[in-house]
N, C-alpha and C positions, 0 to 999 in steps of 0.2 A: 611585410615588405615584398615578399615574393608574390603574393596575390595582387598587390597594387600594380605591378608592372603589366601583367596580362590585361587587367581592367583598363589601364591607360591605353594600351595598344588597341584594345577592342573599341574604346571611345574614339580614338584617332581614326580608325578604319571607318566607323560609322559616320563621322564628321566629314571626312574627305573622300571616302570611297563611294558613298551613296548619295550624299547631299549635294554634290556639285552638279550644276546645270550643264547640259550638253552644249558644246560650242555651237552646234547647228541652231539651237534655240536662242542663244545669245545673239547670233548674227541675224536671225529671223528673216532670211530672204537673200536676195542677190543684190550686192552693192547697196544702193538706197531704195531699192524696190522691196518693201517690207510686206510680209504676209499679214492677212487680216486687216489691212489698212485700205482706205478708200482709193480707188483708181485715180481720182483727181490729184493725188499727191505725186503721181509718177509723171516725169517729164517726157514729152514726146509720145504719149499714148494715143493711138489712133484706132478707133473701133473698126474691126474687120468684119465681124458678123455676130448675130444673136443666134443662140441655139438652146436646146434642152439637154442638160447634163444627165446622162443615164435615163433619158426619156421623161424625167419628172421636174427637174429644177431649171428654171429659166436662167440662163447664163450668157455672158458676153465674152467674146474673144478679142483681145487688143494686140496690135503689133506695136512694139516700142522702137521708135526711130529717134535717136538723140545721140550727139557726139560723146556724151559721157559713157555710153554703153557700147563702144566700138571695139574695145579690147579688155582682156584680163591679163594684165602685165603686158607681155609681148604677143600673146595669143589672140588672134583675130576672132571676134564674135561675128557669126554669120547671120544670126537672127535671134530675136527675143519675142516670145509670145506670152501673154498674161491672160488668165481666165478669172472672171469675177462672178460672184453670186451676191445679189442685192448690193452691188457696188463695192464689195469687199474682195480683195485678192485672195484667191485660194490655190492658184497654181501658176508657177513661173516655169517656162521652158526656155532654156538657153542653148542655142546650137553654136558650136565653135569648130574651128579647124582642128584636125587631129594633131595633138602635140603631147608628148610624154611629160613635159614639165607641168602640165595642168594637174595631172593626178598627183604628182609629187608635191605640188603646192597645196592642193586640197588636203592631203594627208598631214602636211605640216600645220595647216591652219585648223583643221577639224578633228584630227586624230585618225586612228585606224578605222577603216570602214568594215562593214560585214559584206562578204561576197555572196551573192545569190546565184546559184548555179542555174536555176530554172530560166531566168531571163538575162543571165550573164551581165549582171550589174553590180556595182559597189554601192552600198547603202549606209547613210548616216541617219540615225533616227533619234529625235529628241522627244520631249513631252508634247510640244506644240508644232514642231516642224520636222519634216523628213526631206531627205535629198537623195536622189537616185542619179548615179553617174554611169553612163554606158555608151557604147558605140551607137551612133545614129545612122551612119552609112560608111562606105569605104574610106572616105576622107573627112568625116565629121564625127564629133562627140556631142552628147547631149547631157545637160544637167537639168533634172526635173525636181523642182521644189514643190512640196505640198503642205497645206495648212490644215492640221488636225482640228483647229478651232472652228474654221469655216465648214469643214466637213461635218462636224458635230451639229452646227446650225442647220445644215442641209438635212441631216437625218431627223432632227427635231421637227423641222417644218413638214417633212414627209409624214412623220408619225401623227402630227397635229391634223393634217389633211385626212388621214385614215380615220382618226378619231371623230372628226367632224362628219365624215361619210357614215360611219357606224351609228352616229347619233341621230341620223335622219331616219333610221329604221324604227 
């Protein structure tokens, strides 16, 4: 009987301590702008420019202008930019006015973040999505969502290009 209690406790910890999906992964983006989904699914997306991400990957930058994305609760959103690779969303940048309620709300919704001293940011990291929260300017805050799934696609495409080049020798 004494050995069954520690075993049950161990199984409970394994089940609930490690197997739970991070809240940032469950949400998978900002409001209904979801990571690794086509940009066509986002309301009010306007192409701002085409560019090369890190000099290699052709990407597009979109500005989102729609009434659904004007506030987070009572906090005013000052701008939303979305980056895509092959039409899939891999980065969402949300700029808001500075308001302490935003951090409290995010901690309530996503759990405790990890503080990064180097860039003075709060970070939530999941298996597929990451979120960085930090000061953007004196009066603004920034939320930066990143998709690990699309970043992986970008790395695979770069490796494929290198392999193709080496095959020409």
